[in-house]
C-alpha positions as CSV (number, residue, x, y, z in Angstrom):
1,X,-54.5,-46.0,-27.7
2,X,-53.3,-49.4,-26.6
3,X,-55.8,-52.2,-26.7
4,X,-56.9,-53.7,-23.4
5,X,-55.2,-57.0,-24.4
6,X,-51.8,-55.3,-25.1
7,X,-49.2,-56.2,-22.5
8,X,-45.5,-55.6,-22.0
9,X,-42.9,-57.9,-20.4
10,X,-41.5,-56.3,-17.2
11,X,-38.9,-57.9,-14.8
12,X,-41.9,-58.9,-12.6
13,X,-43.9,-60.4,-15.4
14,X,-46.4,-59.2,-18.0
15,X,-48.1,-55.8,-17.4
16,X,-51.1,-54.3,-19.0
17,X,-49.7,-51.6,-21.4
18,X,-52.5,-49.2,-20.2
19,X,-51.0,-49.2,-16.7
20,X,-47.4,-48.2,-17.7
21,X,-48.0,-44.5,-17.0
22,X,-45.3,-42.0,-17.7
23,X,-42.3,-43.8,-19.1
24,X,-38.6,-43.1,-19.4
25,X,-37.5,-45.0,-22.4
26,X,-33.7,-44.8,-22.0
27,X,-32.2,-45.2,-18.5
28,X,-29.7,-47.4,-16.6
29,X,-30.1,-48.8,-13.0
30,X,-26.8,-50.6,-12.9
31,X,-23.7,-50.8,-15.1
32,X,-19.9,-50.2,-15.1
33,X,-18.8,-47.5,-17.5
34,X,-15.1,-47.7,-16.6
35,X,-14.2,-48.7,-20.2
36,X,-14.9,-45.1,-21.2
37,X,-12.6,-43.3,-18.8
38,X,-11.0,-40.2,-20.3
39,X,-7.8,-38.6,-19.0
40,X,-8.5,-35.1,-17.7
41,X,-6.2,-32.1,-18.1
42,X,-3.2,-32.9,-15.9
43,X,-3.6,-30.0,-13.6
44,X,-7.2,-31.0,-12.8
45,X,-6.7,-34.7,-12.1
46,X,-6.4,-34.3,-8.3
47,X,-9.9,-32.9,-8.2
48,X,-11.4,-36.0,-10.0
49,X,-9.6,-38.9,-8.4
50,X,-11.7,-39.2,-5.2
51,X,-15.3,-39.3,-4.2
52,X,-17.9,-36.8,-5.2
53,X,-18.0,-33.8,-2.8
54,X,-19.2,-30.2,-3.0
55,X,-15.7,-29.0,-3.6
56,X,-15.3,-31.0,-6.8
57,X,-18.8,-31.4,-8.1
58,X,-18.6,-28.4,-10.5
59,X,-15.4,-29.9,-12.0
60,X,-17.0,-33.3,-12.2
61,X,-19.9,-31.9,-14.2
62,X,-17.4,-30.7,-16.7
63,X,-15.3,-33.9,-16.8
64,X,-17.7,-36.7,-15.7
65,X,-15.8,-39.4,-17.6
66,X,-12.5,-38.5,-15.8
67,X,-13.6,-39.7,-12.4
68,X,-13.1,-43.4,-11.8
69,X,-15.5,-43.3,-8.9
70,X,-18.2,-41.6,-11.0
71,X,-18.0,-44.4,-13.6
72,X,-18.6,-47.2,-11.1
73,X,-22.4,-47.3,-11.3
74,X,-23.0,-50.7,-9.7
75,X,-21.5,-50.5,-6.2
76,X,-23.6,-50.5,-3.0
77,X,-23.7,-46.7,-2.6
78,X,-25.0,-46.3,-6.1
79,X,-27.7,-49.0,-5.6
80,X,-28.8,-47.3,-2.4
81,X,-29.0,-44.0,-4.3
82,X,-30.9,-45.6,-7.2
83,X,-33.6,-47.0,-4.9
84,X,-34.3,-43.6,-3.3
85,X,-34.2,-41.9,-6.7
86,X,-36.6,-44.3,-8.3
87,X,-38.9,-44.0,-5.2
88,X,-39.0,-40.3,-5.8
89,X,-39.7,-40.8,-9.5
90,X,-42.7,-42.8,-8.5
91,X,-43.8,-40.1,-6.0
92,X,-43.6,-37.4,-8.6
93,X,-45.7,-39.3,-11.1
94,X,-43.5,-41.7,-12.9
95,X,-44.7,-45.2,-13.9
96,X,-42.1,-47.1,-15.9
97,X,-38.4,-47.2,-16.6
98,X,-37.0,-48.9,-19.7
99,X,-33.5,-50.2,-18.6
100,X,-31.1,-50.1,-21.5
101,X,-28.2,-52.2,-20.1
102,X,-27.4,-55.4,-22.0
103,X,-24.4,-57.5,-23.0
104,X,-21.3,-55.3,-22.6
105,X,-22.8,-53.1,-19.9
106,X,-23.0,-55.7,-17.1
107,X,-26.8,-55.9,-16.9
108,X,-28.1,-56.7,-13.4
109,X,-31.5,-58.2,-13.6
110,X,-31.8,-59.1,-9.9
111,X,-31.3,-55.5,-9.0
112,X,-33.9,-54.4,-11.6
113,X,-36.3,-56.7,-9.9
114,X,-35.4,-55.3,-6.5
115,X,-36.0,-51.7,-7.7
116,X,-39.4,-52.6,-9.1
117,X,-40.5,-54.5,-6.0
118,X,-39.3,-51.8,-3.6
119,X,-40.6,-48.8,-5.5
120,X,-43.6,-50.0,-7.4
121,X,-42.1,-48.7,-10.7
122,X,-42.3,-51.0,-13.7
123,X,-38.9,-51.9,-15.0
124,X,-38.4,-53.3,-18.5
125,X,-35.1,-55.2,-19.2
126,X,-33.3,-55.2,-22.6
127,X,-31.3,-57.8,-24.5
128,X,-28.8,-57.4,-27.3
129,X,-25.2,-56.2,-27.5
130,X,-23.5,-52.9,-26.7
131,X,-20.4,-51.5,-28.6
132,X,-17.4,-53.7,-29.5
133,X,-15.1,-52.1,-26.9
134,X,-17.2,-53.5,-24.1
135,X,-17.4,-57.1,-25.4
136,X,-15.4,-60.1,-24.3
137,X,-16.2,-62.2,-27.4
138,X,-15.8,-59.9,-30.4
139,X,-15.8,-62.9,-32.8
140,X,-19.4,-63.8,-31.8
141,X,-21.4,-64.9,-34.8
142,X,-24.6,-63.2,-35.9
143,X,-26.4,-66.5,-35.5
144,X,-25.3,-66.8,-31.9
145,X,-26.5,-63.2,-31.2
146,X,-29.8,-64.0,-32.8
147,X,-30.2,-67.2,-30.7
148,X,-29.5,-65.3,-27.4
149,X,-31.8,-62.4,-28.2
150,X,-34.6,-64.7,-29.3
151,X,-34.3,-66.8,-26.2
152,X,-34.3,-63.8,-23.9
153,X,-37.3,-62.3,-25.5
154,X,-39.4,-65.5,-25.5
155,X,-38.1,-67.9,-22.9
156,X,-35.9,-66.2,-20.3
157,X,-32.6,-64.5,-19.7
158,X,-29.3,-66.5,-19.8
159,X,-28.4,-65.5,-16.2
160,X,-31.9,-65.2,-14.8
161,X,-34.3,-67.6,-16.6
162,X,-37.4,-66.5,-14.7
163,X,-37.3,-63.1,-16.4
164,X,-37.9,-62.3,-20.1
165,X,-36.7,-59.1,-21.7
166,X,-39.2,-56.6,-23.1
167,X,-37.1,-55.1,-25.9
168,X,-33.8,-55.3,-27.7
169,X,-31.5,-52.5,-26.7
170,X,-29.5,-50.6,-26.4
171,X,-27.8,-52.1,-29.4
172,X,-24.6,-50.1,-29.6
173,X,-22.3,-49.1,-32.4
174,X,-19.3,-46.7,-32.9
175,X,-18.3,-44.8,-36.0
176,X,-17.2,-46.3,-38.3
177,X,-19.4,-49.3,-37.4
178,X,-17.3,-52.3,-36.5
179,X,-17.9,-55.8,-37.9
180,X,-19.1,-57.0,-34.5
181,X,-21.5,-54.1,-34.3
182,X,-22.8,-54.7,-37.8
183,X,-23.6,-58.3,-37.0
184,X,-25.4,-57.2,-33.8
185,X,-27.6,-54.8,-35.8
186,X,-28.3,-57.4,-38.4
187,X,-29.3,-60.0,-35.8
188,X,-31.5,-57.4,-34.1
189,X,-33.3,-56.8,-37.4
190,X,-33.8,-60.5,-37.9
191,X,-35.2,-61.1,-34.4
192,X,-37.4,-58.0,-34.7
193,X,-38.8,-59.2,-38.0
194,X,-39.8,-62.5,-36.3
195,X,-41.2,-61.1,-33.0
196,X,-42.3,-57.7,-34.1
197,X,-40.7,-56.4,-30.9
198,X,-39.4,-52.9,-29.9
199,X,-35.7,-52.2,-30.4
200,X,-33.4,-49.3,-29.4
201,X,-30.1,-48.3,-31.0
202,X,-27.1,-46.3,-29.6
203,X,-25.4,-44.6,-32.6
204,X,-21.8,-43.6,-33.0
205,X,-20.9,-40.0,-32.6
206,X,-21.2,-38.9,-36.2
207,X,-24.2,-37.4,-38.0
208,X,-24.1,-40.2,-40.6
209,X,-24.3,-43.0,-38.0
210,X,-28.1,-43.1,-37.4
211,X,-29.1,-43.5,-41.0
212,X,-26.4,-46.1,-41.6
213,X,-27.8,-48.1,-38.6
214,X,-31.3,-47.9,-40.0
215,X,-30.1,-49.1,-43.4
216,X,-28.4,-52.2,-42.0
217,X,-31.3,-52.9,-39.7
218,X,-34.0,-52.6,-42.4
219,X,-32.0,-54.6,-44.9
220,X,-32.0,-57.4,-42.3
221,X,-35.8,-57.2,-42.1
222,X,-36.3,-54.9,-39.2
223,X,-39.3,-52.6,-39.0
224,X,-38.3,-48.9,-38.8
225,X,-41.5,-48.0,-36.9
226,X,-40.5,-50.2,-34.0
227,X,-37.0,-48.8,-33.7
228,X,-35.6,-46.0,-31.6
229,X,-32.5,-44.0,-32.5
230,X,-31.1,-42.7,-29.2
231,X,-28.9,-39.8,-28.3
232,X,-29.9,-37.6,-31.3
233,X,-29.3,-34.5,-29.1
234,X,-25.5,-35.2,-29.4
235,X,-25.5,-36.8,-32.8
236,X,-27.4,-34.7,-35.3
237,X,-27.0,-31.1,-34.3
238,X,-29.0,-29.4,-37.0
239,X,-32.8,-29.2,-36.6
240,X,-33.3,-29.3,-40.3
241,X,-31.1,-32.4,-40.6
242,X,-33.0,-34.0,-37.7
243,X,-36.3,-33.6,-39.6
244,X,-34.7,-34.9,-42.7
245,X,-33.5,-38.0,-40.8
246,X,-37.0,-38.5,-39.4
247,X,-38.4,-38.4,-43.0
248,X,-35.8,-40.8,-44.3
249,X,-35.7,-43.3,-41.4
250,X,-39.3,-43.4,-40.2
251,X,-38.1,-44.5,-36.7
252,X,-38.6,-43.0,-33.2
253,X,-36.3,-40.0,-32.6
254,X,-35.1,-39.9,-29.0
255,X,-33.8,-36.9,-27.0
256,X,-32.5,-38.7,-24.0
257,X,-29.8,-36.5,-22.5
258,X,-32.1,-34.2,-20.6
259,X,-30.3,-33.0,-17.5
260,X,-26.9,-32.8,-19.3
261,X,-26.4,-29.1,-19.2
262,X,-22.6,-28.9,-19.8
263,X,-21.8,-27.7,-23.3
264,X,-18.4,-29.5,-23.3
265,X,-19.1,-33.1,-24.3
266,X,-16.1,-35.1,-23.2
267,X,-16.8,-38.1,-25.5
268,X,-16.8,-35.9,-28.6
269,X,-15.3,-32.4,-27.8
270,X,-16.0,-31.2,-31.3
271,X,-19.8,-31.3,-30.5
272,X,-21.4,-28.4,-28.6
273,X,-23.8,-30.3,-26.3
274,X,-27.2,-28.6,-26.4
275,X,-29.1,-27.5,-23.3
276,X,-32.5,-28.7,-22.1
277,X,-34.1,-25.5,-23.5
278,X,-32.6,-26.3,-26.9
279,X,-33.8,-29.9,-26.6
280,X,-37.3,-28.7,-26.0
281,X,-36.9,-26.4,-29.1
282,X,-35.9,-29.5,-31.1
283,X,-39.0,-31.3,-30.0
284,X,-41.0,-28.2,-31.1
285,X,-39.6,-28.6,-34.6
286,X,-41.1,-32.1,-34.6
287,X,-44.4,-30.9,-33.3
288,X,-44.6,-28.1,-35.9
289,X,-43.8,-30.6,-38.6
290,X,-46.6,-32.9,-37.4
291,X,-44.1,-35.5,-36.1
292,X,-44.7,-35.4,-32.4
293,X,-45.8,-39.0,-32.4
294,X,-42.2,-40.0,-33.4
295,X,-40.4,-38.4,-30.4
296,X,-39.3,-39.9,-27.1
297,X,-37.7,-38.3,-24.0
298,X,-35.3,-39.6,-21.4
299,X,-32.1,-38.8,-19.3
300,X,-29.7,-41.8,-20.0
301,X,-28.5,-41.6,-16.4
302,X,-25.4,-43.9,-16.2
303,X,-23.0,-42.1,-13.8
304,X,-23.3,-41.3,-10.1
305,X,-23.2,-37.6,-10.4
306,X,-26.5,-37.4,-12.1
307,X,-28.3,-39.1,-9.2
308,X,-29.9,-36.9,-6.6
309,X,-27.9,-38.5,-3.7
310,X,-24.7,-37.3,-5.4
311,X,-26.0,-33.8,-6.3
312,X,-27.6,-34.5,-9.6
313,X,-31.0,-34.1,-11.2
314,X,-32.3,-37.7,-10.8
315,X,-34.9,-39.7,-12.7
316,X,-37.6,-37.1,-11.9
317,X,-35.9,-34.3,-13.8
318,X,-38.1,-34.4,-16.9
319,X,-41.3,-34.5,-14.7
320,X,-40.2,-31.9,-12.2
321,X,-38.2,-29.5,-14.4
322,X,-38.6,-30.1,-18.1
323,X,-42.4,-30.5,-18.3
324,X,-43.0,-27.1,-16.7
325,X,-40.6,-25.5,-19.1
326,X,-42.4,-27.2,-22.0
327,X,-45.7,-25.8,-20.8
328,X,-44.1,-22.3,-20.7
329,X,-43.0,-22.9,-24.3
330,X,-46.5,-23.7,-25.5
331,X,-46.9,-27.5,-25.2
332,X,-50.4,-28.6,-24.2
333,X,-51.0,-31.3,-21.5
334,X,-52.2,-33.6,-24.3
335,X,-48.9,-33.1,-26.2
336,X,-46.9,-33.8,-23.0
337,X,-49.0,-37.0,-22.5
338,X,-48.2,-38.0,-26.1
339,X,-44.5,-37.7,-25.4
340,X,-44.4,-39.3,-21.9
341,X,-47.2,-41.9,-22.0
342,X,-48.6,-42.6,-25.4
343,X,-45.5,-42.7,-27.6
344,X,-43.6,-45.0,-25.2
345,X,-46.6,-47.3,-24.9
346,X,-47.0,-47.5,-28.7
347,X,-43.3,-48.3,-29.2
348,X,-43.4,-51.1,-26.5
349,X,-46.5,-52.8,-27.8
350,X,-46.7,-54.8,-31.0
């Protein structure tokens, strides 16, 4: 349990950690993902070039990264949809969203504040650096990254000095890890050692990537117990390998693609994307191995088509659809509280 004195930094100021409620630890409220556009099969392109409609939604679920419109997640219609989606998340029992956009993903702190003010949901902003391909200054020194992250965690954000960030993340890397990305991981470890703050990593799409990230981070001084490895549902497919990674790395293991039910994964077609039912089964492996306190759940919504306004599942999907399925699969209410309330709170507080 969090101590009464524990607090977290939200975009509206400090918040008592005991008041965070059910928390999504990996989401996005605003970004532009156009860098990751993927050419679709030629004969399907005409279905993906326009707006999202009933006639092309099925195609879009199969090829979400082949729709330029879908990848623009920071225009007015997306912001309107986000506000309604987060309002419903609050109505259905949500309390907090950890917003993982940072340098490279066009973080929008004023909009985070607006969402929090309008909906009553706590929003926690992140600092740090996403993958090299999204950066404008790939020659940035580790010391410069350190200075920016430290400032944003303790004084205020570069572009919005009245707001401090509440964690470092998502710190992104590809595979193999680039020199820029390695420096970002090292700087993250150094800041974490100084501040004892929570951090979150985005691994490259290779089963070896998560452990290599943790090695670099820990060698720089970072505490494994305050780190999240995101996207493990698309990165380490074997349940046995997942448990071995958990034993080796000692970090939080995050299943944050709930709602992605298309087995074809465009960003790595060699991987069979697992279903929500399989994600729940992965969490059961952790529970059966007495590691449920190391698991976090989220959706990683970052494209229009996953918002309710555009036909998607929205930020309430885990609460409305996944939790009932978990109950059917034998999870107790206490275990669900561990995953959705206690684990996020423990990660966020020092």
